[in-house]
VEXDREN-2710 file (C-alpha; in Angstrom, 1 decimal):
% VEXDREN-2710
k/r/px/py/pz
1/UNK/140.8/110.7/96.5
2/UNK/137.4/112.2/95.9
3/UNK/134.5/111.8/98.3
4/UNK/132.7/109.4/95.9
5/UNK/135.9/107.3/95.5
6/UNK/136.3/107.2/99.2
7/UNK/132.7/105.9/99.7
8/UNK/133.2/103.4/96.9
9/UNK/136.3/102.0/98.6
10/UNK/134.5/101.8/102.0
11/UNK/131.8/99.7/100.4
12/UNK/134.2/97.5/98.7
13/UNK/135.8/96.8/102.1
14/UNK/132.3/96.0/103.5
15/UNK/131.8/93.6/100.6
16/UNK/135.1/91.9/101.3
17/UNK/134.1/91.5/104.9
18/UNK/130.7/90.0/103.9
19/UNK/132.6/87.6/101.6
20/UNK/134.8/86.6/104.6
21/UNK/131.7/85.5/106.4
22/UNK/131.1/83.0/103.7
23/UNK/128.0/84.8/102.5
24/UNK/127.3/84.7/98.7
25/UNK/127.7/88.3/97.4
26/UNK/125.4/88.0/94.4
27/UNK/123.0/85.1/94.7
28/UNK/121.1/83.9/91.6
29/UNK/117.6/84.3/92.9
30/UNK/115.4/84.9/95.9
31/UNK/112.1/83.1/96.2
32/UNK/109.7/85.7/97.7
33/UNK/106.1/84.9/98.8
34/UNK/104.5/88.3/98.2
35/UNK/105.4/91.8/96.9
36/UNK/105.3/94.7/99.2
37/UNK/102.2/95.9/97.4
38/UNK/100.4/92.7/98.0
39/UNK/101.3/92.7/101.7
40/UNK/100.1/96.3/102.1
41/UNK/96.8/95.4/100.4
42/UNK/96.3/92.2/102.4
43/UNK/97.4/93.3/105.9
44/UNK/97.1/97.0/106.2
45/UNK/93.7/96.7/107.9
46/UNK/94.8/93.9/110.4
47/UNK/95.1/94.9/114.0
48/UNK/98.1/94.1/116.3
49/UNK/96.1/91.5/118.1
50/UNK/95.1/89.7/114.8
51/UNK/98.7/89.7/113.6
52/UNK/100.0/88.5/117.0
53/UNK/97.5/85.6/116.9
54/UNK/98.3/84.5/113.3
55/UNK/102.0/85.6/113.0
56/UNK/101.7/85.6/109.1
57/UNK/105.0/84.3/107.7
58/UNK/106.5/85.7/104.6
59/UNK/109.6/86.1/102.4
60/UNK/110.0/89.6/100.9
61/UNK/112.7/91.5/99.1
62/UNK/113.6/95.0/98.0
63/UNK/116.0/97.9/98.5
64/UNK/116.9/99.5/101.8
65/UNK/115.6/103.0/102.1
66/UNK/116.5/103.7/105.7
67/UNK/118.4/102.1/108.5
68/UNK/117.8/103.1/112.1
69/UNK/120.0/101.7/115.0
70/UNK/123.0/99.3/114.9
71/UNK/123.0/97.9/118.5
72/UNK/121.5/94.6/119.4
73/UNK/118.3/95.6/117.4
74/UNK/117.5/98.0/114.7
75/UNK/114.9/99.0/112.1
76/UNK/115.1/99.5/108.4
77/UNK/112.7/100.5/105.6
78/UNK/112.4/98.0/102.7
79/UNK/111.1/99.6/99.5
80/UNK/109.8/97.9/96.3
81/UNK/107.6/99.1/93.5
82/UNK/106.6/102.3/95.2
83/UNK/105.7/100.6/98.5
84/UNK/107.5/100.6/101.9
85/UNK/107.6/98.1/104.7
86/UNK/109.4/98.4/108.0
87/UNK/111.9/95.7/109.1
88/UNK/112.8/94.8/112.6
89/UNK/116.1/93.0/113.1
90/UNK/117.2/91.7/116.5
91/UNK/120.4/89.9/117.3
92/UNK/118.8/87.0/119.1
93/UNK/116.3/86.4/116.3
94/UNK/118.7/85.8/113.4
95/UNK/121.8/83.7/112.9
96/UNK/125.0/85.2/114.2
97/UNK/126.4/85.4/110.7
98/UNK/123.3/87.2/109.4
99/UNK/123.4/89.8/112.2
100/UNK/127.0/90.5/111.3
101/UNK/125.8/91.0/107.7
102/UNK/123.2/93.5/109.1
103/UNK/126.1/95.6/110.4
104/UNK/127.6/95.8/106.9
105/UNK/124.5/97.0/105.1
106/UNK/124.1/100.4/103.5
107/UNK/121.3/102.5/102.1
108/UNK/120.4/101.2/98.7
109/UNK/121.5/97.6/99.3
110/UNK/119.1/95.0/97.9
111/UNK/118.2/92.3/100.4
112/UNK/115.8/89.5/101.0
113/UNK/114.3/88.7/104.4
114/UNK/112.2/86.0/106.0
115/UNK/110.0/86.5/109.1
116/UNK/106.5/87.3/110.3
117/UNK/104.3/90.3/110.4
118/UNK/103.5/92.3/113.5
119/UNK/102.7/95.9/114.6
120/UNK/105.1/97.9/116.6
121/UNK/104.1/99.9/119.7
122/UNK/103.4/102.9/117.4
123/UNK/101.2/100.7/115.3
124/UNK/103.4/100.4/112.2
125/UNK/103.1/97.2/110.1
126/UNK/106.5/95.6/110.3
127/UNK/108.4/92.3/109.6
128/UNK/110.1/90.6/112.5
129/UNK/113.1/89.3/110.6
130/UNK/114.2/85.7/111.3
131/UNK/116.5/85.4/108.3
132/UNK/118.5/87.9/106.2
133/UNK/120.3/87.6/102.8
134/UNK/122.2/90.1/100.7
135/UNK/121.1/90.2/97.1
136/UNK/123.2/93.0/95.7
137/UNK/125.4/95.7/97.2
138/UNK/124.9/99.3/96.3
139/UNK/128.5/100.3/95.6
140/UNK/127.5/104.0/95.0
141/UNK/125.5/106.0/97.5
142/UNK/121.9/106.9/96.8
143/UNK/121.3/110.5/95.8
144/UNK/121.0/113.0/98.7
145/UNK/120.1/110.2/101.1
146/UNK/116.9/109.7/99.2
147/UNK/115.7/113.2/99.7
148/UNK/115.4/113.6/96.0
149/UNK/117.5/113.9/92.8
150/UNK/117.0/117.5/91.8
151/UNK/119.5/118.1/89.0
152/UNK/117.3/118.0/85.8
153/UNK/120.1/116.8/83.5
154/UNK/121.1/114.1/86.0
155/UNK/117.5/112.9/86.3
156/UNK/117.2/112.4/82.6
157/UNK/120.7/110.9/82.1
158/UNK/120.5/108.6/85.1
159/UNK/116.8/107.7/85.0
160/UNK/117.4/104.7/87.3
161/UNK/118.4/107.1/90.1
162/UNK/115.5/109.4/89.3
163/UNK/113.1/106.5/89.7
164/UNK/114.7/105.6/93.0
165/UNK/114.9/109.1/94.5
166/UNK/111.7/110.6/93.2
167/UNK/108.6/108.4/93.8
168/UNK/106.4/110.8/91.7
169/UNK/108.4/109.9/88.6
170/UNK/107.4/106.3/88.8
171/UNK/103.7/107.4/88.9
172/UNK/104.2/109.4/85.7
173/UNK/105.4/106.3/83.8
174/UNK/102.7/104.1/85.4
175/UNK/100.1/106.5/84.1
176/UNK/101.8/106.5/80.7
177/UNK/101.5/102.7/80.6
178/UNK/97.8/102.9/81.5
179/UNK/97.3/105.4/78.7
180/UNK/98.8/103.1/76.1
181/UNK/96.9/100.1/77.4
182/UNK/93.7/102.0/77.4
183/UNK/94.2/103.2/73.8
184/UNK/95.0/99.7/72.6
185/UNK/91.9/98.2/74.4
186/UNK/89.6/101.0/73.0
187/UNK/90.7/100.4/69.4
188/UNK/90.5/96.6/69.7
189/UNK/87.0/96.9/71.1
190/UNK/86.1/98.8/68.0
191/UNK/87.3/96.1/65.6
192/UNK/90.8/97.3/64.9
193/UNK/93.7/94.9/64.5
194/UNK/97.1/95.7/65.8
195/UNK/100.1/95.2/63.4
196/UNK/103.8/95.9/63.1
197/UNK/105.4/97.7/60.1
198/UNK/109.1/98.1/59.3
199/UNK/111.2/100.5/61.3
200/UNK/114.0/100.4/58.7
201/UNK/112.7/101.4/55.3
202/UNK/114.2/101.9/51.9
203/UNK/112.4/105.2/51.6
204/UNK/111.4/107.6/54.5
205/UNK/107.8/108.2/53.8
206/UNK/104.4/109.0/55.4
207/UNK/105.4/112.4/56.7
208/UNK/107.4/115.5/55.7
209/UNK/110.4/115.2/58.0
210/UNK/114.2/114.8/57.8
211/UNK/115.1/111.2/58.4
212/UNK/117.9/109.3/60.0
213/UNK/120.0/107.2/57.6
214/UNK/121.6/103.8/58.3
215/UNK/123.2/101.1/56.1
216/UNK/122.7/97.4/55.9
217/UNK/126.1/95.8/55.2
218/UNK/125.0/92.4/53.9
219/UNK/122.7/93.9/51.3
220/UNK/124.9/97.0/50.8
221/UNK/121.7/99.0/51.1
222/UNK/121.1/102.4/52.5
223/UNK/118.0/102.5/54.7
224/UNK/116.1/105.1/56.7
225/UNK/114.7/104.9/60.2
226/UNK/110.9/105.2/60.1
227/UNK/109.5/108.7/60.2
228/UNK/106.0/107.4/60.1
229/UNK/104.3/104.0/59.5
230/UNK/101.6/105.6/57.3
231/UNK/102.3/104.2/53.9
232/UNK/102.8/100.7/55.1
233/UNK/99.5/100.8/57.1
234/UNK/97.7/102.0/54.0
235/UNK/99.2/99.2/52.0
236/UNK/97.5/96.9/54.5
237/UNK/94.1/98.7/53.9
238/UNK/94.6/97.9/50.2
239/UNK/95.2/94.3/51.2
240/UNK/91.9/94.1/53.1
241/UNK/92.6/95.2/56.7
242/UNK/89.8/97.6/57.0
243/UNK/90.6/98.7/60.5
244/UNK/94.3/98.6/61.5
245/UNK/96.5/100.3/64.0
246/UNK/100.1/100.4/65.3
247/UNK/101.6/101.9/68.4
248/UNK/105.0/102.8/66.9
249/UNK/108.4/104.3/67.5
250/UNK/109.2/107.0/65.0
251/UNK/112.5/108.8/64.3
252/UNK/112.9/112.3/63.0
253/UNK/116.2/114.1/62.6
254/UNK/115.0/117.4/64.0
255/UNK/115.6/119.7/66.8
256/UNK/115.0/119.0/70.5
257/UNK/112.6/121.0/72.6
258/UNK/110.1/120.6/75.4
259/UNK/107.7/119.2/72.8
260/UNK/110.1/117.3/70.5
261/UNK/112.4/114.3/70.9
262/UNK/114.0/112.7/67.8
263/UNK/112.7/109.3/68.9
264/UNK/109.0/109.4/69.9
265/UNK/105.9/107.2/70.1
266/UNK/102.8/107.5/68.0
267/UNK/99.5/105.7/67.7
268/UNK/98.4/105.5/64.0
269/UNK/95.1/104.0/62.9
270/UNK/93.2/103.7/59.6
271/UNK/89.6/103.1/59.0
272/UNK/88.3/102.1/55.5
273/UNK/85.1/103.4/54.0
274/UNK/85.4/106.6/56.1
275/UNK/86.5/110.2/55.9
276/UNK/88.0/112.6/58.4
277/UNK/84.6/113.6/59.7
278/UNK/84.2/110.0/60.9
279/UNK/87.5/110.3/62.8
280/UNK/86.5/113.6/64.4
281/UNK/83.5/111.8/65.8
282/UNK/85.6/108.8/66.9
283/UNK/88.2/111.0/68.5
284/UNK/85.5/112.9/70.4
285/UNK/84.4/109.6/71.9
286/UNK/87.8/107.9/72.2
287/UNK/89.8/110.5/74.1
288/UNK/87.3/111.2/76.9
289/UNK/87.1/107.4/77.4
290/UNK/90.8/106.9/77.5
291/UNK/91.5/110.0/79.7
292/UNK/88.9/109.0/82.2
293/UNK/90.3/105.4/82.4
294/UNK/93.8/106.7/82.8
295/UNK/93.2/109.5/85.2
296/UNK/89.8/108.8/86.8
297/UNK/88.4/112.0/85.2
298/UNK/88.1/113.7/81.9
299/UNK/89.3/117.0/83.3
300/UNK/93.1/117.1/83.9
301/UNK/95.3/119.7/85.5
302/UNK/98.1/121.1/83.3
303/UNK/100.0/123.8/85.2
304/UNK/97.4/126.5/86.2
305/UNK/94.9/125.3/83.6
306/UNK/92.2/122.6/83.7
307/UNK/91.9/120.9/80.4
308/UNK/88.5/119.2/79.8
309/UNK/88.5/116.4/77.3
310/UNK/84.7/116.0/77.5
311/UNK/84.3/119.1/75.3
312/UNK/85.9/120.0/72.0
313/UNK/86.1/123.2/70.0
314/UNK/86.3/123.2/66.2
315/UNK/87.5/125.8/63.6
316/UNK/88.8/125.6/60.1
317/UNK/92.3/126.9/59.7
318/UNK/91.1/130.1/58.1
319/UNK/88.4/130.6/60.8
320/UNK/91.1/130.1/63.5
321/UNK/93.4/132.8/62.1
322/UNK/90.5/135.2/62.1
323/UNK/89.2/134.1/65.5
324/UNK/92.6/134.4/67.3
325/UNK/93.9/137.4/65.5
326/UNK/95.2/139.7/68.3
327/UNK/93.6/142.9/67.2
328/UNK/89.9/142.7/66.4
329/UNK/90.0/145.9/64.3
330/UNK/92.5/144.4/61.9
331/UNK/91.2/140.9/61.6
332/UNK/91.9/139.6/58.0
333/UNK/89.0/138.4/55.8
334/UNK/89.0/134.7/55.3
335/UNK/88.9/135.2/51.5
336/UNK/92.3/136.9/51.6
337/UNK/93.9/133.4/51.9
338/UNK/92.9/132.5/48.3
339/UNK/95.1/135.3/46.9
340/UNK/98.9/135.4/47.2
341/UNK/99.1/139.2/47.3
342/UNK/96.3/139.5/49.9
343/UNK/97.9/136.7/51.9
344/UNK/101.2/138.5/51.8
345/UNK/99.5/141.6/53.1
346/UNK/98.1/139.6/56.0
347/UNK/101.5/138.2/56.8
348/UNK/103.1/141.6/56.7
349/UNK/100.3/142.9/59.1
350/UNK/101.1/140.0/61.5
351/UNK/104.8/140.7/61.3
352/UNK/104.2/144.3/62.2
353/UNK/102.0/143.3/65.2
354/UNK/104.4/140.6/66.5
355/UNK/107.5/142.7/66.2
356/UNK/110.9/141.0/66.1
357/UNK/111.4/137.4/67.2
358/UNK/110.5/133.8/66.4
359/UNK/106.9/134.8/65.4
360/UNK/108.1/136.6/62.3
361/UNK/106.9/134.7/59.1
362/UNK/109.1/134.5/56.0
363/UNK/107.4/135.3/52.7
364/UNK/109.4/132.9/50.4
365/UNK/107.2/129.8/50.8
366/UNK/104.2/128.7/48.7
367/UNK/100.8/130.2/49.4
368/UNK/99.7/127.2/51.4
369/UNK/102.8/126.9/53.4
370/UNK/102.6/130.6/54.2
371/UNK/99.0/130.2/55.5
372/UNK/100.1/127.2/57.6
373/UNK/102.9/129.2/59.1
374/UNK/100.5/132.1/59.8
375/UNK/98.2/129.7/61.6
376/UNK/101.0/128.3/63.7
377/UNK/102.2/131.8/64.8
378/UNK/98.8/133.4/65.4
379/UNK/96.8/130.4/66.8
380/UNK/98.7/127.5/68.2
381/UNK/99.7/129.1/71.6
382/UNK/96.1/130.0/72.2
383/UNK/94.6/126.6/71.6
384/UNK/94.4/125.5/75.2
385/UNK/91.2/123.5/75.4
386/UNK/90.9/120.5/73.0
387/UNK/90.3/122.1/69.6
388/UNK/90.0/120.6/66.1
389/UNK/91.6/122.7/63.4
390/UNK/90.2/121.5/60.0
391/UNK/91.0/122.1/56.3
392/UNK/94.7/122.5/55.6
393/UNK/96.4/123.7/52.4
394/UNK/97.3/121.0/49.9
395/UNK/100.9/122.1/49.8
396/UNK/101.5/120.9/53.4
397/UNK/99.3/117.8/53.1
398/UNK/100.7/115.7/50.2
399/UNK/98.9/112.5/51.3
400/UNK/95.4/113.9/52.0
401/UNK/92.4/114.1/49.8
402/UNK/91.3/117.5/48.5
403/UNK/88.0/119.0/49.3
404/UNK/85.5/118.5/46.5
405/UNK/84.7/122.2/46.2
406/UNK/88.1/123.7/47.0
407/UNK/90.9/121.5/45.6
408/UNK/93.6/123.8/47.1
409/UNK/92.4/122.7/50.6
410/UNK/92.3/119.2/51.9
411/UNK/90.1/117.2/54.3
412/UNK/92.5/117.2/57.3
413/UNK/92.3/118.1/60.9
414/UNK/94.8/118.5/63.7
415/UNK/93.8/118.3/67.4
416/UNK/95.4/120.8/69.8
417/UNK/95.4/121.1/73.6
418/UNK/97.6/123.2/75.9
419/UNK/99.0/124.8/72.8
420/UNK/100.3/121.5/71.4
421/UNK/99.3/119.4/68.5
422/UNK/98.4/116.0/69.8
423/UNK/96.7/114.4/66.8
424/UNK/96.7/114.7/63.0
425/UNK/94.2/113.0/60.7
426/UNK/92.8/113.3/57.2
427/UNK/90.8/111.6/54.4
428/UNK/93.4/109.6/52.6
429/UNK/94.2/110.4/49.0
430/UNK/93.4/107.2/47.1
431/UNK/93.7/108.4/43.5
432/UNK/97.1/106.9/42.3
433/UNK/97.5/109.5/39.5
434/UNK/96.9/112.4/41.9
435/UNK/99.2/110.9/44.4
436/UNK/101.9/110.6/41.8
437/UNK/101.5/114.3/41.0
438/UNK/101.7/115.2/44.7
439/UNK/104.9/113.2/45.1
440/UNK/106.4/114.9/42.0
441/UNK/105.7/118.2/43.6
442/UNK/107.4/117.1/46.7
443/UNK/110.4/115.9/44.7
444/UNK/110.6/119.3/43.1
445/UNK/110.7/120.9/46.6
446/UNK/113.4/118.5/47.6
447/UNK/115.5/119.4/44.6
448/UNK/115.2/123.0/45.6
449/UNK/116.7/122.2/49.0
450/UNK/113.8/121.2/51.2
451/UNK/115.3/118.3/53.2
452/UNK/111.9/117.4/54.7
453/UNK/110.0/117.0/51.4
454/UNK/108.5/113.6/50.6
455/UNK/110.2/111.4/48.0
456/UNK/108.7/109.5/45.2
457/UNK/107.4/106.1/46.4
458/UNK/106.6/104.1/43.3
459/UNK/105.5/101.0/45.2
460/UNK/103.0/103.0/47.2
461/UNK/101.6/104.4/44.0
462/UNK/101.4/100.9/42.6
463/UNK/99.5/99.7/45.7
464/UNK/97.0/102.5/45.3
465/UNK/96.6/101.4/41.6
466/UNK/95.1/98.1/42.9
467/UNK/92.4/100.2/44.6
468/UNK/92.2/101.6/48.2
469/UNK/88.7/102.2/49.5
470/UNK/87.8/105.6/50.8
471/UNK/89.9/105.7/54.0
472/UNK/90.6/108.0/56.9
473/UNK/93.7/107.8/59.1
474/UNK/94.9/109.4/62.3
475/UNK/98.0/109.7/64.3
476/UNK/98.0/110.5/68.1
477/UNK/101.2/111.6/69.8
478/UNK/101.5/109.3/72.8
479/UNK/104.3/111.4/74.4
480/UNK/102.4/114.7/74.2
481/UNK/99.2/113.2/75.4
482/UNK/101.1/111.6/78.3
483/UNK/102.5/115.1/79.1
484/UNK/98.9/116.5/79.4
485/UNK/97.7/113.6/81.5
486/UNK/100.6/113.8/83.9
487/UNK/101.0/117.6/84.1
488/UNK/104.5/117.3/82.6
489/UNK/105.9/120.5/81.0
490/UNK/108.7/118.7/79.0
491/UNK/108.5/115.7/76.7
492/UNK/111.6/114.4/78.5
493/UNK/109.6/113.9/81.6
494/UNK/107.4/111.3/79.9
495/UNK/110.2/109.5/78.0
496/UNK/112.2/107.1/80.2
497/UNK/115.4/107.7/78.3
498/UNK/115.3/110.9/76.2
499/UNK/118.1/111.7/73.8
500/UNK/120.8/113.9/75.5
501/UNK/124.2/115.2/74.5
502/UNK/127.1/112.8/75.5
503/UNK/128.1/113.5/79.1
504/UNK/131.7/114.2/78.2
505/UNK/130.6/116.8/75.6
506/UNK/128.3/118.4/78.2
507/UNK/131.1/118.7/80.7
508/UNK/133.4/120.2/78.1
509/UNK/130.8/122.8/77.2
510/UNK/130.4/123.7/80.8
511/UNK/134.2/124.2/81.2
END
């Protein structure tokens, strides 16, 4: 018998002994009077004399975090919602059956108590217990006696234990919740209306990404999990919703990394009668407001770096490649990116500088895709402070409106911080004929084997044919923004239940 099985059997025996006392093992409810947080706020400033005079009565519940002493009296720590309150249990203060129950309790058990507040000789706020009830038995032991769950894989796989063992993890997700609430409030305060769009779609659209496929049996219909809500939100703009947003779950059948999870959360919003310059101005006001409300400051610590959301840098993509080129003497001229041969020479120069490895850029893509790849390799890791990168090649922006003076470039920006893209926005293409041509070009790429190319969405073209006003739209990555505001290095640290390999497969790989 393993050590864990032995502990499990010991706790089963304790549970049988509790049942023999006639005590319900899993009662249906416990009517508490206050949470531990409310008690801490209301009574932490009360003196021992004040508590002794009033003897405030209460009923509280939570999980046992520590047990000290098993004679005629003992202490325990009750934990709930990130707060702790000491319990004092004495044999002559509770019913005999309840004191016997006290002897059978273990760390992690969920209990409810009734009693009154007092301060011990050391001044600690405590509950003098007069009644005790078991709410649920912890049949498995808490990790490392609550000294912390350290194994990273176990933390993600058993998030419930991670939350119990590591109090700082709870704070990460509380901050994430404040972030989402703040974004929602900020947009609603600016006249945006929140909507919901389909998560299962007959065509995966709104982004260039490989989708997940599913099947609806009753309709005998293949469907795709949403890769973006964009095309549905813009249909609503056509229908008269001039300011609309959705906090949405997206699904992309792509690799997993510290910055990527196949299921992730985005905020997308669209503003009619606007262009991407309007959204740059909005973002420069929105993010400092949201960051300060979430963190209490606009400057957040991310590793060794302080990232200041009160100040933003701005470059075009072409300017950024020139600005961040590693060797000043060999910086390429911006004009080189209008010519395939000159662009090829720039890429070859980069490949010579970067040596072998993941920074090498292939030369088989279109001109625009090559320039985009060059930007990613040269610039992205160096964009630490909040930085707007504007003007993208049309080949990598099939839904964006072209610049009036340079049709091969579009009115688009991405916002970077800590080397990560955290927002993407553009002036929306609203010419139905041009949109059809863009879709056809994407279909051609798909036929050549590009699994991430966009398909032809006839209904979306039809919607544009009824007229969509000049519109700008933006997507903000909630998970990556949460990483920045919580100092988390991996996206898995800000997603409660990230996708992992099956546990059995993981064990087999290790063997």
